[in-house]
N, C-alpha and C positions, 0 to 999 in steps of 0.2 A: 455707476454712471460712466458715460463716455464723454470725454472732452475733445472737441474737434480742433483742428488747426485753423478753421475758418475764423477770420476777423470780421466781427459784426459790422463795423463801419465800412470796410472794403467790400463786403458782400452786399450791403445795402446800396452802396454807390454803384457797383457793377450792375446790379439788378435794375436800378433806375435807368442807367444809361442804355443798356441793351433793350430794355422795354421801350424806351423812346425811339431808338433806331429801328426796331422791328415795326412799330406803328408808323413811323415816318415813311418808310420804304415799302410798307404793305408786304412784308416778308412772311414766309411760312413760319419761320422760327429763327431764333438767334441764341448765341451763347457766348459767355466770357469765362475764361479760366485765368486766375492770377496765381502764380507760383513763385516761391523763393528759389532762386537758381542754385544756391549753395546748400540747401537742406532738402529740397523737394517738397516742402510743406505747401499745401494748397490753401491759399488765403481767401479765395473766393471761387465760387462755382455757380454762376448765375445763368438762368435760362428764361427765355420768353417765347411763347406764352407759358404761364404756369397753369395750375388747375386747382379747383376747390376740392379738398379731400372729402367733403361731405357729398359732393356730386360728381365724383370721378368718372362714374359710368356714363356721363353725358358728354365726355370729351373724346376726341379722336385718339386712337392709340399713340400716334407720334407725340401728342402733348403730354402723355403720361411717362414717356421714357426720359431718362437722363441723357440728353444729347451728347454731353461732353465725354461720356464713358461708354455708351452703348452704340450710338450711331457712328458709322464710319463714312468717309467721303473721299473723293479724289481731291487732294490738296491744291492742285494747280501750282502756281509759281512759288508758293511758300516752300515747296520741296527743293527749289533751286539752291537753297541754303545747304541742304544735305549733299546735293550734286556737286556744289562747289567744294565742300569739305572732302568729298571722295577724290576729286581732281587734285587738290592740294596734297592729299595723303599719298596718292599713287603716282601722279605725274605733276609735280610742283611747277614745272616749266610753263604750264598753261596760264599761270598768273601773269606772265610777261608777254604772252602772245597777243596778236591782234586778229580780229575776225571781221569778215565782210558780210553785212546784213543787207539783203535786197528786199526784205519784207516777207520772204518765204524761203523754204529749203525743201528739196526733194530727197526723200530717203526711200530708195527702191522705187516703188510705184506710188508712194504716198507723198502728197504735198502738205507740209506743215506751215501754217501761216504764222507771222510774227505780229507783235503789237504795233509795229510801224516799220518804216525803212530807216535803219539807223546808220547806214554807211559803214565805214571802217572804225571799229571800236575795240578797246581793250577789255579785260575781264571786269574791271571796276565799273565800266559803263554798261557792260552786259547785265550786271546785277542792278545797277541804278535804273536802267530802262526796262528791266525784266525781259531781255531779248531772248526769245526762243531759239533763234538761229545761232546766236553766239554760244549758248549752252550746248546745243546739239553738235556744233562744230568742235567744241572743246572735248565733248564726250567721245569723239572718234578715237582719241588716244587712250581711253580707259577700257580695260577688258571687262567683259560682263561679270566675270567672277569677282573682280575687284570691287565693282560697284555694288554687287549683291552682298559682299562681305561688309562693306561700310553700312549699308542699310540694315543688315542684321545686327551690327554692333550697336546701332541706335535703337534696337529692339522693335523695328517695324515688323509686322506680321506675328508679333507675340504680345501677350498681355503685359502691361507694365507692373502688375501685381499691386496696384493701389487697393486699399482695403474697402472695396465696394463690390457688391454682388452684380453679376451680369455684365462685367466688362468685356468688350469685344476685342478680338485680336486684330481687327482690320483684315486687309487682304494683301498679301505679298506672295506671289506665286513662286514655287521652287525654281531654281535656275534652269533646270532641264525643261521647264515649260515656257521659258522666254523665247519669243520669236526674234527674228533679226531686227525688228523694229522696237522691241520692248525696252532695250537700254535707253534709247532716245526718248521714247514716250514717258518712261518713268522719270527721266531726268527733268522733264518739265511738269511733273506732277500728274501724269495720266497713267493708266494701267496699274495703279496702286491705290489702295484705300486705307486711310488712317483715321484714328479717333483724335479728338481734340487733346486728350491727355497724353497720347503718344507723341504728338507733334510738339506740345509744350515741353515735355520732358526731354525730347531730343534737342530742341533749341536751348533749353536750360543747360544741357551738358556742354554745348559750345560756349555758352556765356560764362560758365564757371571755370573755364580753362581746359575743358575736355574730359571731364569725369561724369559718367552717367550715374545719377542718383534716382532711386525708385521714388515716384511720387507718393505722398502720404497725406491722408486726411484725418488721421486719429492722432491726437497729442498724447492722451493717456487714458487708462481705465482705472476707475477708483471704486472703493467700497462706499456704502452709504454714509460712513463716518468720515470720509475724505481720505482714507488710507489708499495710497497708490498701489494698485495691483500690478500694473505694467505701464512703463513709460516708453513711448516709441521714439527711436532715434533714427537719423538718416541712414538708409541702407544703400551703401555704395556698391555698384555692380562692376566698376572698373573703369579704366581710362579708355576712351574711344578715339581721342584726338590729342595731339601734342598741344602745349600751350601756344606755341608759335602759330600753328595753323588756326587755332581758335581765335587768336588775336587778329589774324589776317581776315578771317571770315567776318568778325564783328566790325572791322574797319570798313569792309565793302558794304555791309548792311547799313552802316552809318551813312554812307553816301546815298543810299536809296531814300533815306529820310530827309537828308539835307538838300538834295538836288534832284531827286528822282520820283518814282511813282508813290513813295510813302510820305510825301511832304505834309499831308494833313495830319500826320502823327507827331509832328515837330512840337517840342516843348520850349517855352521861353526860359525855363529854369534848369532843365537837365538835358544832357546829351543823350539822344535816343538812336538806337540802331534797330532796324526792322526790315521786313519784307512783306510786300503785298501778294495776294493771290486771288485769281478769278478763274474758276474752273467751270467748264460747261457740264451740265448735269446729264448723266447717261440715263436714258429712258428705255426700259426693257422692250425689246421687239422693234424699237425705232432708232436706237443708237443715240448719238450725241444730239442734244436739242439746243435751242437758243436760251434756255433757262440756265441760271448761273448760281454758283455758291461763292460768295465774296468773303475774303478773309484778310486779316492782317495779324502778324505776329512780331513782337518787338521786345527788346530788353533795354534797361537803363539802370544807372548811368553807364555810358560806353566804357569808361576806363576800368570800372569795377562793378559790373552789373549786379544788382540786388534782386530784381524781380523780372519775370517774363510774363507778358500778358498776350493771350490769344483771343481775338475777336472773330467770330464766325457768324455771318448772316446768310441764311439759307433761302434761296429762291425769292429774292426781292422782286417786286412787280416791275420796278423801273430798270431792272437788269444792269445796274451800275456796278463798276469794278470795286475790288477791295480797297483800292486807294481812295475811291470816292466816298464809300459808305462805312467801311470797317475801320480804316485808319483814323477817322475823326473820333470814333468811340474810344480808341486807345488814347488819343490826344486829350480827351476829357478826363481820362482816368489816371494817367501816369503821374501827374504832379500830386494829386491827392493821395495816391497809394504810397509814393516815396516819402512824402512828408509824414504820413501816418506811421511809416516804418522808421522814421527818424534818420532818413538818408539826406545828408547835405549835398549841395551842388555848387559848382563854381559860379553859376549864374544867380545863386540865391544870396543877394547882398542887401543889407538893411537900407531902406530908403529913408527919406526925410519924414519926420513926423507929420501925419495928416490929421487935421482937425475934422472930426466927423460930427455931423449934426446930432444932437441928443435925441434919442428915441424914448418916449415916455414909457417907463416900466409898468406903470399902473394901467389897468384896462380903462380906456376912454369911452367905452360903450359902442364903438364903431369899428375900430381897427385892431389888428393883431398886435398884442403886446410883445416886447422883447424879453424872452425868457433866458437869454444867454447868461450862463454862470450861476443860475439859480438851482438850488436843490429841490427835491421832490416836495417837501412840505411847503416851501415858498410858492412853488408852481401850482399846487392844488388850489390855493385860494383864488388865483386868477382864473384857473380853468372852471371853477364852480361859478364865478361871476359870468364868464362867457357862456356857459351852458344855460344859465338862467335867461340871458338876453337873446341868445340865438339858437338855443337847443343844439349846440355843437357837441359832437362826439370827440373823444380824445384817445390817443394811443401813446403809451409810455414805452420807450425802448431803451434798455440799458440801465445803469445805475451811476450815481455820482452827481455831476453837474451837467446842465444842458450845454451842449456844444453845437447843436444844429436844431432847426425847427422848420416845420411846414404848417401853414404859410409863413412867409418871411415877415419880420416886424414891419408894421405900418400898412400891411395889405388889408383892404376892406373885407370884413367878414360877411359871409352869406348865411342865410337861414339853413340849419341842418347840415352845415359843413363839418369837416373833420380836421382836427389838429393833431399833429404828430410831433412829439418831443424826443430828441435823441440825447441820451445821457452818456457820459463817459467819466471814468474814475480819474 
């Protein structure tokens, strides 16, 4: 048998949140990847919409693909994190320079617009406001081969070697095929195509202090009697950045969440560092359209990151930015993920005891009982009573004691509804 690195609670939480976001914004699809930055272990890999294995032939091809590993996309402004790393690696003086943004910049005969007119700003504000002009101006001092080398170090244009079939390499053209515009376009996330797992692995490398670790989804392989045949350990590919540069990049990403485009990813309990992205979708034979792919990638806690979460929402009908629709999904996940991982935070302080109204544990014939803390034998008695009264179906997930349930305690029950109990050891 194969034991995965996937955490059932984190997977369920990520799936529920991305499903709600895709429905809310009427998007084509969406995905979430949650990765441990120090091990490369993938804790969740959620996608919406899913499909019924019994009727897979009735779904469109894109719904059957694993978006996080197979589909590649232009990342837009999330790639500015890598551009910043390249600048600090090859021309560290850019961190202290100031740049003038008039709302656009002309490169040769091409005008590239910005997200606004930001005036004279430093590199921290460039990242905070996701300023295209500032990134492009700073990139003038970086040679093409230097930027290409940094991208290659983060393994863009190559498979990550995660243990899943069909992984895409993305698209990063060889240096000899770069035009005079390519360096600037790629710096803001165009003219390059990446997969979700590539982007998550690259940002995880920055978060862990500059070491690239191959993503992994298999924990171990065992015989039928439980004997471990092979145990998978983190596979380190090597250092791609110094600790000092990594720390500087994380600090600027923190500013994007606290005072910039990523404010909706802010957590009341943990320090979050992240970057938004909103890329125009390229339509074959027509060029760039007004359709978008909105994303947010972040790590937490800032001082010693434990996890990286990437949220991608593809082709939302309302065409909202990554800061508006992807960052909130991250914000709803990060606290639950870190608590599940046992990560404490400086803002996690015990409050005063709160007296909660007692919720009747027995079934009152009308509302959902409180199953919290009950084991399966105790729960079955209540479930049978409910089934007799309302013909409810029920789903049991996990083992141990109930730690979550749907519907919530006290919610009126409906005829033919479904009850889900989540158990944890």
